[in-house]
DSSP file (Angstrom, degrees, kcal/mol; ACC not computed):
  #  RESIDUE AA STRUCTURE BP1 BP2  ACC     N-H-->O    O-->H-N    N-H-->O    O-->H-N    TCO  KAPPA ALPHA  PHI   PSI    X-CA   Y-CA   Z-CA
    1    1 A X              0   0    0      0, 0.0     2,-0.1     0, 0.0     0, 0.0   0.000 360.0 360.0 360.0 144.6  118.7  105.8  136.8
    2    2 A X     >  -     0   0    0      1,-0.1     4,-2.0     4,-0.0     5,-0.1  -0.335 360.0-117.1 -79.6 162.2  122.3  106.6  136.2
    3    3 A X  H  > S+     0   0    0      1,-0.2     4,-2.1     2,-0.2     5,-0.2   0.883 115.5  54.7 -64.2 -39.1  123.6  108.2  133.0
    4    4 A X  H  > S+     0   0    0      1,-0.2     4,-2.2     2,-0.2    -1,-0.2   0.908 107.4  49.7 -63.6 -41.5  125.7  105.1  132.3
    5    5 A X  H  > S+     0   0    0      1,-0.2     4,-2.7     2,-0.2    -1,-0.2   0.918 109.9  51.3 -61.6 -43.4  122.6  102.8  132.5
    6    6 A X  H  X S+     0   0    0     -4,-2.0     4,-2.4     1,-0.2    -1,-0.2   0.868 108.8  51.5 -62.9 -36.5  120.7  105.2  130.2
    7    7 A X  H  X S+     0   0    0     -4,-2.1     4,-2.1     2,-0.2    -1,-0.2   0.917 111.2  47.1 -66.1 -42.8  123.6  105.0  127.7
    8    8 A X  H  X S+     0   0    0     -4,-2.2     4,-2.4     2,-0.2     5,-0.2   0.911 112.1  50.5 -64.2 -42.1  123.6  101.2  127.8
    9    9 A X  H  X S+     0   0    0     -4,-2.7     4,-2.3     1,-0.2    -2,-0.2   0.914 110.0  49.7 -61.7 -43.9  119.8  101.1  127.4
   10   10 A X  H  X S+     0   0    0     -4,-2.4     4,-2.2     1,-0.2    -1,-0.2   0.882 110.1  52.1 -62.4 -38.2  120.1  103.5  124.4
   11   11 A X  H  X S+     0   0    0     -4,-2.1     4,-2.1     2,-0.2    -2,-0.2   0.931 111.1  44.5 -65.9 -46.6  122.7  101.2  122.8
   12   12 A X  H  X S+     0   0    0     -4,-2.4     4,-2.5     1,-0.2     5,-0.3   0.879 113.7  51.2 -68.0 -36.1  120.7   98.0  123.1
   13   13 A X  H  X>S+     0   0    0     -4,-2.3     4,-3.2    -5,-0.2     5,-1.0   0.891 108.7  52.3 -64.7 -38.5  117.6   99.8  121.8
   14   14 A X  H  X5S+     0   0    0     -4,-2.2     4,-0.6    -5,-0.2    -2,-0.2   0.918 112.1  45.1 -62.7 -43.3  119.6  101.1  118.9
   15   15 A X  H  <5S+     0   0    0     -4,-2.1    -2,-0.2     1,-0.1    -1,-0.2   0.914 125.7  30.2 -67.1 -42.9  120.8   97.6  118.1
   16   16 A X  H  <5S+     0   0    0     -4,-2.5    -2,-0.2    -5,-0.2    -3,-0.2   0.843 129.6  28.5 -88.4 -35.5  117.3   96.0  118.4
   17   17 A X  H  <5S+     0   0    0     -4,-3.2    -3,-0.2    -5,-0.3    -2,-0.1   0.790  90.5  91.9-105.1 -30.7  114.8   98.6  117.5
   18   18 A X  S  <<S-     0   0    0     -5,-1.0     2,-3.6    -4,-0.6     0, 0.0  -0.432  93.8 -99.7 -68.4 142.6  116.4  101.0  115.0
   19   19 A X        +     0   0    0     -2,-0.1     2,-0.2     2,-0.0    -1,-0.2  -0.233  59.2 164.1 -68.5  62.7  115.6   99.9  111.5
   20   20 A X        -     0   0    0     -2,-3.6    36,-0.3    -6,-0.2     3,-0.1  -0.557  39.4-138.1 -72.0 144.3  119.0   98.2  110.8
   21   21 A X  S    S+     0   0    0      1,-0.3    35,-1.4    -2,-0.2    36,-0.5   0.859  89.7  20.3 -72.5 -33.5  118.8   96.0  107.8
   22   22 A X  B    S-A   55   0A   0     33,-0.2     2,-0.3    34,-0.1    -1,-0.3  -1.000  82.7-122.2-138.9 135.2  120.9   93.3  109.6
   23   23 A X        -     0   0    0     31,-2.5     2,-0.8    -2,-0.4     3,-0.1  -0.594  22.6-135.0 -76.3 131.1  121.5   92.9  113.4
   24   24 A X     >  -     0   0    0     -2,-0.3     4,-2.4     1,-0.2     5,-0.2  -0.798  11.4-158.3 -87.9 112.4  125.2   93.0  114.3
   25   25 A X  H  > S+     0   0    0     -2,-0.8     4,-3.0     1,-0.2     5,-0.2   0.846  90.2  55.2 -63.5 -34.9  125.7   90.1  116.7
   26   26 A X  H  > S+     0   0    0      2,-0.2     4,-2.3     1,-0.2    -1,-0.2   0.929 110.9  44.8 -64.2 -43.4  128.8   91.6  118.3
   27   27 A X  H  > S+     0   0    0      2,-0.2     4,-2.5     1,-0.2    -2,-0.2   0.893 113.7  51.2 -65.2 -39.0  126.9   94.8  119.1
   28   28 A X  H  X S+     0   0    0     -4,-2.4     4,-2.3     2,-0.2    -2,-0.2   0.941 111.2  46.3 -64.2 -47.4  124.0   92.8  120.4
   29   29 A X  H  X S+     0   0    0     -4,-3.0     4,-1.1     1,-0.2    -2,-0.2   0.917 113.9  48.9 -61.0 -43.2  126.2   90.6  122.7
   30   30 A X  H  < S+     0   0    0     -4,-2.3     3,-0.4    -5,-0.2     4,-0.3   0.915 113.2  47.1 -63.5 -42.2  128.0   93.7  124.0
   31   31 A X  H >< S+     0   0    0     -4,-2.5     3,-0.6     1,-0.2    -1,-0.2   0.840 113.2  48.5 -68.1 -32.9  124.7   95.5  124.6
   32   32 A X  H >< S+     0   0    0     -4,-2.3     3,-2.0     1,-0.2    -1,-0.2   0.630  87.5  86.2 -81.9 -14.0  123.2   92.5  126.4
   33   33 A X  T 3< S+     0   0    0     -4,-1.1    -1,-0.2    -3,-0.4    -2,-0.1   0.738  95.2  41.7 -63.7 -21.5  126.2   91.9  128.6
   34   34 A X  T <  S-     0   0    0     -3,-0.6    -1,-0.3     1,-0.4    -2,-0.1   0.243 129.1 -80.3-107.1  12.5  124.9   94.3  131.2
   35   35 A X    <   -     0   0    0     -3,-2.0     2,-0.4   -27,-0.0    -1,-0.4  -0.134  37.5-113.2 106.7 156.2  121.3   93.2  131.0
   36   36 A X        -     0   0    0     -3,-0.1     5,-0.1    -2,-0.1    -4,-0.1  -0.980  33.9-104.6-127.1 137.0  118.4   93.8  128.7
   37   37 A X    >>  -     0   0    0     -2,-0.4     3,-1.4     1,-0.1     4,-1.2  -0.270  34.9-113.9 -58.5 148.6  115.2   95.7  129.6
   38   38 A X  H 3> S+     0   0    0      1,-0.3     4,-0.5     2,-0.2     3,-0.4   0.839 114.5  56.5 -55.1 -37.7  112.2   93.4  130.1
   39   39 A X  H 34 S+     0   0    0      1,-0.2    -1,-0.3     2,-0.1     4,-0.2   0.766 114.4  38.4 -68.8 -24.6  110.4   94.7  127.0
   40   40 A X  H <> S+     0   0    0     -3,-1.4     4,-2.4     1,-0.1    -1,-0.2   0.525  91.3  92.0-101.3  -8.7  113.3   93.8  124.7
   41   41 A X  H  X S+     0   0    0     -4,-1.2     4,-2.8    -3,-0.4     5,-0.2   0.885  82.0  52.4 -59.5 -44.8  114.4   90.6  126.3
   42   42 A X  H  X S+     0   0    0     -4,-0.5     4,-2.2     1,-0.2    -1,-0.2   0.924 113.2  45.1 -59.7 -41.9  112.3   88.2  124.2
   43   43 A X  H  > S+     0   0    0     -4,-0.2     4,-1.8     2,-0.2    -1,-0.2   0.914 112.6  51.3 -65.8 -42.5  113.6   89.7  121.0
   44   44 A X  H  X S+     0   0    0     -4,-2.4     4,-2.9     1,-0.2    -2,-0.2   0.922 111.0  47.9 -61.4 -44.3  117.2   89.7  122.3
   45   45 A X  H  X S+     0   0    0     -4,-2.8     4,-2.5     1,-0.2     6,-0.3   0.906 108.1  54.5 -65.2 -40.9  116.9   86.0  123.2
   46   46 A X  H  <>S+     0   0    0     -4,-2.2     5,-2.4    -5,-0.2     6,-1.7   0.878 114.5  41.6 -60.3 -36.1  115.4   85.0  119.9
   47   47 A X  H ><5S+     0   0    0     -4,-1.8     3,-1.5     3,-0.2    -2,-0.2   0.915 113.9  50.4 -76.5 -44.0  118.4   86.6  118.2
   48   48 A X  H 3<5S+     0   0    0     -4,-2.9    -2,-0.2     1,-0.3    -3,-0.2   0.836 111.8  48.5 -64.5 -32.2  121.1   85.3  120.6
   49   49 A X  T 3<5S-     0   0    0     -4,-2.5    -1,-0.3    -5,-0.2    -2,-0.2   0.342 113.8-119.3 -89.0   6.9  119.8   81.8  120.3
   50   50 A X  T < 5S+     0   0    0     -3,-1.5    -3,-0.2    -5,-0.1    -2,-0.1   0.785  77.4 127.2  60.1  30.1  119.7   82.1  116.5
   51   51 A X      < +     0   0    0     -5,-2.4     2,-0.3    -6,-0.3    -4,-0.2   0.919  67.8  48.1 -77.3 -47.0  116.0   81.5  116.3
   52   52 A X  S    S-     0   0    0     -6,-1.7     2,-0.1    -9,-0.2    -2,-0.1  -0.683  95.5-111.2 -90.7 146.0  115.4   84.6  114.3
   53   53 A X        -     0   0    0     -2,-0.3     6,-0.1     2,-0.2    -2,-0.1  -0.423  23.5-123.6 -68.9 154.2  117.4   85.5  111.2
   54   54 A X  S    S+     0   0    0     -2,-0.1   -31,-2.5   -32,-0.1     2,-0.7   0.740  91.2  89.0 -72.3 -22.6  119.7   88.5  111.6
   55   55 A X  B >  S-A   22   0A   0    -33,-0.2     3,-1.6     1,-0.2     4,-0.4  -0.685  70.4-152.5 -80.3 115.8  118.1   90.2  108.6
   56   56 A X  G >  S+     0   0    0    -35,-1.4     3,-1.4    -2,-0.7     4,-0.5   0.834  90.1  62.4 -58.9 -37.1  115.2   92.2  110.0
   57   57 A X  G 3  S+     0   0    0    -36,-0.5     4,-0.4     1,-0.3    -1,-0.3   0.668 100.0  56.3 -67.4 -14.7  113.2   92.0  106.7
   58   58 A X  G <> S+     0   0    0     -3,-1.6     4,-2.4     1,-0.1    -1,-0.3   0.590  84.3  85.2 -89.2 -12.1  113.0   88.2  107.0
   59   59 A X  H <> S+     0   0    0     -3,-1.4     4,-2.9    -4,-0.4     5,-0.3   0.915  86.3  50.2 -59.4 -47.9  111.4   88.2  110.4
   60   60 A X  H  > S+     0   0    0     -4,-0.5     4,-2.0     1,-0.2    -1,-0.2   0.927 115.6  40.9 -62.1 -47.2  107.8   88.5  109.4
   61   61 A X  H  > S+     0   0    0     -4,-0.4     4,-2.3     2,-0.2    -1,-0.2   0.883 114.8  53.1 -69.3 -36.5  107.9   85.7  106.8
   62   62 A X  H  X S+     0   0    0     -4,-2.4     4,-2.3     2,-0.2    -2,-0.2   0.939 111.3  45.3 -62.1 -47.2  110.0   83.5  109.1
   63   63 A X  H  X S+     0   0    0     -4,-2.9     4,-2.3     1,-0.2    -1,-0.2   0.870 111.1  53.4 -66.6 -36.3  107.5   83.9  112.0
   64   64 A X  H  X S+     0   0    0     -4,-2.0     4,-2.2    -5,-0.3    -1,-0.2   0.917 109.8  48.7 -63.2 -42.3  104.5   83.3  109.6
   65   65 A X  H  X S+     0   0    0     -4,-2.3     4,-2.5     2,-0.2    -2,-0.2   0.906 110.6  50.6 -62.4 -42.1  106.2   80.0  108.4
   66   66 A X  H  X S+     0   0    0     -4,-2.3     4,-2.2     2,-0.2    -2,-0.2   0.894 109.8  50.2 -64.3 -39.6  106.8   78.9  112.0
   67   67 A X  H  X S+     0   0    0     -4,-2.3     4,-2.7     2,-0.2    -1,-0.2   0.910 110.7  49.7 -64.5 -41.7  103.2   79.6  112.9
   68   68 A X  H  X S+     0   0    0     -4,-2.2     4,-2.4     2,-0.2    -2,-0.2   0.916 110.3  50.3 -62.8 -43.0  102.0   77.6  110.0
   69   69 A X  H  X S+     0   0    0     -4,-2.5     4,-2.1     2,-0.2    -1,-0.2   0.908 111.5  48.9 -60.0 -42.2  104.3   74.7  111.0
   70   70 A X  H  X S+     0   0    0     -4,-2.2     4,-2.5     2,-0.2    -2,-0.2   0.926 110.2  50.5 -64.1 -45.5  102.9   74.8  114.5
   71   71 A X  H  X S+     0   0    0     -4,-2.7     4,-2.1     1,-0.2    -2,-0.2   0.901 110.9  49.3 -60.7 -41.2   99.3   74.8  113.2
   72   72 A X  H  X S+     0   0    0     -4,-2.4     4,-1.6     2,-0.2    -1,-0.2   0.898 110.3  50.7 -64.4 -40.4  100.0   71.8  111.0
   73   73 A X  H  X S+     0   0    0     -4,-2.1     4,-2.0     1,-0.2    -2,-0.2   0.916 109.3  50.9 -63.4 -42.8  101.6   70.0  113.9
   74   74 A X  H  X S+     0   0    0     -4,-2.5     4,-2.8     1,-0.2    -2,-0.2   0.908 107.7  53.2 -62.2 -42.0   98.6   70.7  116.2
   75   75 A X  H  < S+     0   0    0     -4,-2.1    -1,-0.2     1,-0.2    -2,-0.2   0.858 112.1  45.7 -61.3 -34.8   96.3   69.4  113.5
   76   76 A X  H  < S+     0   0    0     -4,-1.6    -1,-0.2    -5,-0.1    -2,-0.2   0.829 120.4  37.9 -76.4 -32.7   98.3   66.1  113.3
   77   77 A X  H  < S+     0   0    0     -4,-2.0     2,-0.2    -5,-0.1    -2,-0.2   0.896  96.4  82.2 -89.1 -43.9   98.5   65.7  117.1
   78   78 A X     <  -     0   0    0     -4,-2.8     2,-0.5    -5,-0.2     0, 0.0  -0.446  61.7-159.5 -72.8 132.2   95.2   66.8  118.5
   79   79 A X        -     0   0    0     -2,-0.2     2,-0.2     2,-0.0     5,-0.1  -0.932  19.2-122.5-111.7 132.6   92.4   64.2  118.3
   80   80 A X    >>  -     0   0    0     -2,-0.5     3,-1.5     1,-0.1     4,-0.7  -0.493  25.4-118.0 -72.4 144.1   88.8   65.2  118.5
   81   81 A X  H >> S+     0   0    0      1,-0.3     3,-0.8     2,-0.2     4,-0.6   0.830 111.9  55.3 -54.7 -37.1   86.9   63.6  121.3
   82   82 A X  H 3> S+     0   0    0      1,-0.2     4,-0.5     2,-0.2    -1,-0.3   0.755 105.8  52.9 -67.9 -24.0   84.4   61.8  119.0
   83   83 A X  H <> S+     0   0    0     -3,-1.5     4,-2.2     1,-0.2    -1,-0.2   0.606  89.2  78.8 -87.5 -12.5   87.3   60.1  117.1
   84   84 A X  H <X S+     0   0    0     -3,-0.8     4,-2.5    -4,-0.7     5,-0.2   0.934  93.0  48.2 -63.3 -47.5   89.0   58.7  120.2
   85   85 A X  H  X S+     0   0    0     -4,-0.6     4,-2.2     1,-0.2    -1,-0.2   0.890 112.1  50.5 -62.4 -39.4   86.6   55.7  120.6
   86   86 A X  H  X S+     0   0    0     -4,-0.5     4,-1.8     1,-0.2    -1,-0.2   0.919 111.6  46.9 -64.3 -43.8   86.9   54.9  116.9
   87   87 A X  H  X S+     0   0    0     -4,-2.2     4,-1.7     1,-0.2    -2,-0.2   0.884 111.3  51.7 -66.2 -38.5   90.7   55.0  117.0
   88   88 A X  H  X S+     0   0    0     -4,-2.5     4,-0.9     1,-0.2    -1,-0.2   0.903 110.0  48.4 -66.6 -39.9   90.8   52.8  120.1
   89   89 A X  H  < S+     0   0    0     -4,-2.2     3,-0.2     1,-0.2    -1,-0.2   0.855 112.4  49.5 -69.5 -32.2   88.6   50.2  118.6
   90   90 A X  H  < S+     0   0    0     -4,-1.8    -1,-0.2     1,-0.2    -2,-0.2   0.803 110.4  50.6 -72.8 -29.1   90.7   50.1  115.5
   91   91 A X  H  < S+     0   0    0     -4,-1.7    -1,-0.2    -5,-0.1    -2,-0.2   0.612  84.3 105.1 -87.9 -11.2   93.9   49.8  117.5
   92   92 A X     <  -     0   0    0     -4,-0.9     2,-0.3    -3,-0.2    -3,-0.0  -0.481  65.7-139.3 -69.7 137.8   92.7   46.8  119.6
   93   93 A X        -     0   0    0     -2,-0.2     2,-0.2     2,-0.0    -2,-0.1  -0.700   6.8-136.2 -99.0 150.6   94.3   43.6  118.5
   94   94 A X    >   -     0   0    0     -2,-0.3     3,-1.1     1,-0.1     4,-0.4  -0.532  29.3-105.4 -96.0 169.5   92.6   40.3  118.3
   95   95 A X  G >  S+     0   0    0      1,-0.3     3,-1.4    -2,-0.2     4,-0.2   0.815 117.3  65.6 -63.2 -29.9   94.0   37.0  119.4
   96   96 A X  G >  S+     0   0    0      1,-0.3     3,-0.8     2,-0.2    -1,-0.3   0.745  90.3  65.3 -67.8 -20.9   94.6   36.0  115.8
   97   97 A X  G <  S+     0   0    0     -3,-1.1    -1,-0.3     1,-0.2    -2,-0.2   0.752 106.3  43.0 -68.7 -22.5   97.2   38.8  115.5
   98   98 A X  G X  S+     0   0    0     -3,-1.4     3,-1.7    -4,-0.4    -1,-0.2   0.275  79.0 133.6-110.0  10.0   99.4   37.0  118.1
   99   99 A X  T <  S+     0   0    0     -3,-0.8     3,-0.1     1,-0.3    -3,-0.0  -0.408  77.0  14.5 -64.3 131.5   99.1   33.4  116.9
  100  100 A X  T >  S+     0   0    0      1,-0.3     3,-0.8    -2,-0.1     2,-0.4   0.283  91.3 128.2  90.2 -11.1  102.4   31.7  116.8
  101  101 A X  T <  S+     0   0    0     -3,-1.7    -1,-0.3     1,-0.2     3,-0.1  -0.661  81.0   3.7 -80.5 130.0  104.3   34.3  118.9
  102  102 A X  T 3  S+     0   0    0     -2,-0.4     2,-0.3     1,-0.3    -1,-0.2   0.446  99.4 126.0  80.4   0.3  106.2   32.8  121.7
  103  103 A X    <         0   0    0     -3,-0.8    -1,-0.3     1,-0.1    -4,-0.0  -0.694 360.0 360.0 -91.8 145.6  105.3   29.2  120.8
  104  104 A X              0   0    0     -2,-0.3    -1,-0.1    -3,-0.1    -3,-0.0   0.435 360.0 360.0 -91.4 360.0  108.1   26.7  120.3
């Protein structure tokens, strides 16, 4: 690896990994313009896409909140196999539900 590559790598690692209190987006963009090592790419993308807050101390609580939101969504969406038949029988409509529709 060339010296210049190593310098760029050190710069992006400094921006992403060194315990900065707040990530500087200008430094991050400049560091990412020549590529990001595979191990740092997920973190870089989360920051560049404004998914993670720039303040490093907020990351842990933010990610915990996102996981909780995801778990709640899964609980609402996923149906247990035994409940499927019950829901289908409840959702079937009878003929009396449609009386008068389409009649003149």
